[in-house]
C-alpha positions as CSV (number, residue, x, y, z in Angstrom):
1,S,-131.5,-190.8,-9.5
2,A,-133.6,-193.5,-11.0
3,P,-134.7,-193.3,-14.6
4,P,-138.4,-192.3,-15.1
5,A,-141.0,-195.1,-15.0
6,A,-142.4,-196.1,-18.4
7,D,-145.9,-194.9,-17.5
8,G,-144.6,-191.7,-15.8
9,R,-146.3,-192.2,-12.5
10,A,-144.5,-191.0,-9.4
11,L,-145.1,-190.6,-5.7
12,L,-143.2,-187.8,-3.8
13,G,-140.6,-187.7,-6.5
14,S,-140.1,-191.5,-6.7
15,D,-141.2,-193.7,-9.6
16,L,-143.9,-196.2,-8.7
17,D,-141.8,-199.3,-9.3
18,E,-139.6,-201.3,-6.9
19,R,-136.4,-199.6,-8.0
20,G,-137.9,-196.0,-7.8
21,L,-139.4,-196.7,-4.4
22,R,-136.1,-198.1,-3.1
23,F,-134.2,-195.0,-4.2
24,G,-136.9,-192.9,-2.5
25,L,-136.6,-194.8,0.8
26,E,-132.8,-194.6,0.7
27,R,-132.9,-190.9,0.0
28,S,-135.4,-190.3,2.8
29,Y,-133.4,-192.4,5.4
30,R,-130.2,-190.6,4.5
31,T,-131.9,-187.2,4.9
32,L,-133.2,-188.3,8.3
33,A,-129.7,-189.5,9.3
34,R,-128.2,-186.1,8.5
35,L,-130.9,-184.5,10.8
36,A,-130.5,-187.1,13.6
37,Q,-129.3,-185.8,17.0
38,G,-127.5,-188.8,18.3
39,G,-124.9,-191.1,16.9
40,E,-126.8,-194.3,17.4
41,E,-129.9,-192.9,15.7
42,R,-127.8,-191.7,12.8
43,I,-126.1,-195.1,12.4
44,D,-129.4,-196.9,12.5
45,L,-130.9,-194.7,9.8
46,V,-127.8,-195.1,7.6
47,E,-128.1,-198.9,8.0
48,R,-131.7,-198.7,7.0
49,A,-130.8,-196.6,3.9
50,N,-128.2,-199.3,3.0
51,R,-130.8,-202.1,3.4
52,Y,-133.3,-200.5,1.0
53,R,-130.8,-199.2,-1.5
54,P,-131.4,-200.9,-4.9
55,R,-128.8,-203.2,-6.3
56,T,-126.6,-201.3,-8.8
57,W,-123.8,-202.4,-11.1
58,V,-120.4,-200.8,-10.7
């Protein structure tokens, strides 16, 4: 998960900065993908999650 924002503000468990919101969007899309009924819908949601995932260093 993302480190806490410097000012401690959060929305629905996500810090109110770009990185925190991207992590929140990614997490939400992946949850929706797990609940999706069809394969196409699941693929679309995973692709959206990947699109919003913040850049990370390996």
